[in-house]
Each structure stands twice: as C-alpha cells, then as structure tokens.
N, C-alpha and C positions, 0 to 999 in steps of 0.2 A: 434846719440850719439856724433859725432864730433862737431855739431853745439851747442849742450848743453854744452860741455866742453869749447867751444870758448866764449860764452857769460858769462859763470861763471868766466872764466879767466879774461876777461875784467872787469867784475864787481869787482873782487878781486883787480885788479890793481887800479881802480878808488877809491875803498874803502881805499886802502893803501895811496893814494895821499891825501884823505880827512883826514885820521888819522895823516899823516905827516905834515898837515897844508898847503899844496899847494892850496887846495880848502877849505878855512876856513868856519865856520858856517855862514849861511845866504848869502854866496856868490853864484853867478850864475855859473853853469858849462859851459864850452865852448860849442858851438853848436854841433849838431850831425856830421856835415861835418868835423869840426876841430878835434873832437875826433876820428872819423873814420880814418882820415889821420894820427893822432898820433899813434893809435894802429894798423894801417894797417888791418882794418876790414871793413865790410860793415856798412852802417848807420842802417840797420835792426838789426845787432848784437849790436850796441851801444844802440839802443832803448830798446832791450830786457835786456841788462845789467842795464840800468837805471830803468826799471820797477822792476827788481829784487832788486835793491838797495832801491827803494821806499818801496817795501813790507817789507824790513828788517829795515826800519826806518832811512836810511841814507840820503835820498834826498826826495824832494817833487816835483812832476811834475805838473806844472801849464800850462794848455793849453793856447797857444798863448803868453806865457810869457817866459817860459824856465824851466830849472831844477835847483832847489836850494838846497844847502846843509843845512840839519837840524842841529839845535843846540842840542847836546846831553843832555843838561840840561832840554830841553823841551820834552824829550821822556817819555813815560810811562815805568813802570817797565817791565822787560822781553824784553827790546829792541824794544817794539812796539811803533809806532808813536802815537803822541797825536792827535787823530782825532775824529770827531763827527760821530754819526750814519748816518747822511745825507751824509757826505763825503764818508764814507765806501760804502753806497748804491749806490752812484753815480759811484764810481769806479767799483763796481760789475756790474752795468748796462753796462758799457763800455766793460769790459773784458768778462763777461759771455755771452753777446750778440754775440761777435765775436767767442767765444768758440762754441756756438750753430751753428753759420754759418759754421765753420770748421767741426764740428761733422756731419753736414748734408751730407757732402761728404764722410766721413770716417766710420761712425758708423756701427757696426755689427748688425746682426739680434738678437744675444744674448743680446746685450746692449738694443736694442729696447724692447725686451721682458721684461727685468728687469725694464726699465723705466715705462712700462705699469703697472707692479705690484705696483710700487711706487705711481703712479698716483691714482690707486684704493685705496691704503692705505690712501692717502690724503683726499679721499672722505668719509672716515668712521668717524662718530662723536665720536666713542669710542676711536679712535687713538689720538684724540686731548686731551683727559682727562689724558692719561698716558704718554704723551710725544712721542708716536710712530710717530705722524704726523711730529713733528720737526725733528726726525731722518730720516724719509723718505724724507723730503724736502732737507735736507743736502745731502743725498746720491744721490738724483735726480740730483742736480746741479753738484756734484763732478763727477758723472758718465759721464755727458755730457762733462765736462772739460777733463776727461781722454780720451773720444772718439774723441776729437778734433785732436789727433795725434800730438799735439805741446807740447813739454815738458815744454817750457817756460810759455805758457798759463796755463797749468795744475798746475804748481808750484805757479803761481800768484793767481789763483782761490783758491787753497788750503790754501794759506797764508791769503787771505782775509777772508775765512771762519774761520780760526784760530783766527783772530782778532774779528770776529763776535761773537765767542763763549767764548773768554777769557777776553775781556775788560768788566768790570762790568757795566759801563755806557751804553754801547751798548746792553748788555744782557738785561738790565732793559727796554730799549725802545722796544726791540723785544718782551719781555714778556708781555708788555702792549698791543702791537699790537695783539698778539695771543688771547687776551681776547675779542677783538672786531672784529676780522677777520671773514669774511663770508666763511665758509668751501666750499660752493658750488662755490663761485667765485674763491677761491684758486685752487680748483680742475679743474675748467674750464681753468684757465690760464696755468696750467701745461699741461693739455690735449692739448691745442693749440700748445704748444712747441713740444710735442710729435708727434702730427699730422704732423707738418712741417718736423720733422726729419724723420718720416716714409715715407714722400713724397720725401725725399732727396732734399729739397728745401732750400738752404742756406739763401736766402733773407727772406723767410717766417719765418725761424727759428730765424733769427736775430730780426725781427720785433716782433714776439711773445714773445721773451725773454725781449725785450725792454718794451713792454706793461706790462709785469709782474712786472718789476721793477718800472715803472711809477706808477702803482697801489700801490706798496709797499710804494713809496715815499709819495703818497697822504695819505695813512693810517698813515704814520709817522708824517706828518704835523698835522693831526687831533689829534693824541695822544699827541704830544708836546704842541699843543695849549691848550688842555684840562688840561694838567699838569701845564702849565703856569697860566691858569685861577684859578686852584685849589690853587696854591701857592699864587696867588694874593688875593684870598678870605681869606686864612689863615692870611696873613699879614694885610688885612683890619680888620679882626676880632680882631687881637691883638691890632691894633691901636685904634679901637673903644673902646675896653675894657680899654686900658691904658689911653687915653686922655679924653674920655667922663666920665669915672669913676672919674678921677682927677677933672673934672669940677664939677661933682655932689658933691664930697667931699668938694670942695672949697666953693660951694654955701651954704652948710649946716654948715660950720665952723663959 
C-alpha cells in the first residue's frame, strides 16, 4: 500500500507540473534518473508514475525516445488519449505479458480454477452469439492482472481495458475481429496461458500471452486491410459512376 501511495503521489506532482506549464505540451520529460533525484524516489517509482500518467492521457511513452507531454486538445473525450487499436494492443501485449509472468509466481488455486472456467466458456460457440465470450475474455485478462500482486500493473491493465471498451473506433475494430475469429484458436491461446500459470512458469506465461496478442495483431491487420479495400471499392464505384457517366452524357449531347 505504501508503494502504491508513493507512485500515485509522484504522478500527481508531475501532473501538477504539466498543468502549471513547467512541462508544456509536446515537450519531453526529464529522464528517469533526473526525476528520481528530484522527487527522492527510485527509478522504478518514476516509471510506474509515468505509466499511470500515460493511462490517464497526460503523457506518451515512446520506447527508445522518452516520455512526452500530450497536448490536451488532441485527447479524446473523457480524458482518454487519442490512440489507435494497434497502439492499444501493443501496450496490452507489453503490460499483460508481464502481468502473466508476475501472476505465475503469485496466483492462487482459486484464481486458477476460475480461469479454467473462463477458458471453457471461450470454447463454447453459443457464448460467442450472446456476448458471453467477450465478457469471459475480459474477466480472464483482468483476473490475471489482479493475480500479479502488483497494484500498478493491475491499474494499468484495467485502464487499458477501459479504453478498449469505451473508445468507439477501437470497439468497432474488435467487433469486426470477433466476426472472423476462430473460436478454437482463441480457446487454445487462452488455454496455453492457463497451462503456464498452472505450472508456475513465468517465462512460459509471458510467452503464451505474447503469442496471444501477436495473433490478435495479425487478425487486426487482416480486418483493417479488408476495411481499407472495401472503402477503396466504394470510392472507385463512386468515381466510375460520376466520371464515366459524365463521359457518356457528353458523348450523346
């Protein structure tokens, strides 16, 4: 509880500095070492505070580049960051894979039993028709995040799922994926994660979760490509009707 209060406190202080203009929009925050010295905390606490600020839409963490302050005018309604389904899934891959690795060390038998029930729900074709599978999928991932024993990780995963369910553009992409998703494959991917957790194997749990999200990204690419082609066909049809019809009318005039 003490660690949770600490990173929340640091996040609040950085947020105040952003709002007061010391760290203006699009500027790069000082490095972890400098912030750790400034706030007299560890670099891990700074990292957790920055992750929390990213989830709240105040900063963007760019691997290999730094942490940048977001422009409030570029945010979505409700304080959510303006992000794509791909960016969200990439973030989920990183955080939920580590959550699975942590959970492999901490998870209880009760949680494992519940995860087993959820995996079975995912294998049912009927559950996909009434939305039960989507609910089971969400509970599966959030249960693992809670089992990680890390309050910061749990908070981030819950926030990422909130974005997943509340941003219309991202909901639409996932709805399209659900229509083409292979129930057997989905069941197998979740079963692999569960097996690694049952074996208390952090590395295997991390890898199984990464493979699950890589598969999701592949499905996402397929869906967005098809949507782009469909839109292109519509535009082509409109152009054909407009320009070729004009040519025909001109030739008969």
